[in-house]
C-alpha positions, 0 to 999 in steps of 0.5 A, a space after each residue: 680148560 683147567 678151571 678157576 684154581 691154580 694148579 700145584 705146578 703153578 704155585 710159587 709161594 705162600 706164607 704162615 703167620 704164627 704167634 710165638 714167644 721166641 725165635 727158637 719156637 718159630 724155628 721149631 714150627 718152621 721145621 714142621 712146615 712143608 716147603 716144596 718138592 725137595 728142591 729150591 726149598 726156601 722158608 724165611 722167618 720174619 718178625 712182624 711188628 706188634 704194639 710193643 715194638 712201637 713208641 707210645 706217641 705212635 700208638 696214641 696216633 693210631 688210637 686217635 685215627 681209629 677213634 676218628 674213623 669209628 666216629 665218622 662211621 657212626 655219624 654216617 650210620 646215624 645220618 642214614 638212619 635219620 634220612 632214609 628218603 635220601 637213598 635212591 634220590 635223583 642226582 639232580 636235587 631239583 628233580 623229585 625222587 622216583 616213585 615206587 
């Protein structure tokens, strides 16, 4: 048995995420990255989308969704804090909660 971890001979890929100001800086970093065993070395540079790449109306939708999610989570936390006895109740509401 080899254990729970992938052996180096079984490794098929990986990625780095770096924050740079321009493509030239990304290329400089890419030239420093280990890419394999000297054969079939492939290293791609891809730009990730950032907030500056999105139209303002999309950013507004994202913010509204995040605010709604936060509101829902806070409401759920407050609800649990107000009703701690609800935790552990039987599935059938007509049955009394189990005694401890």
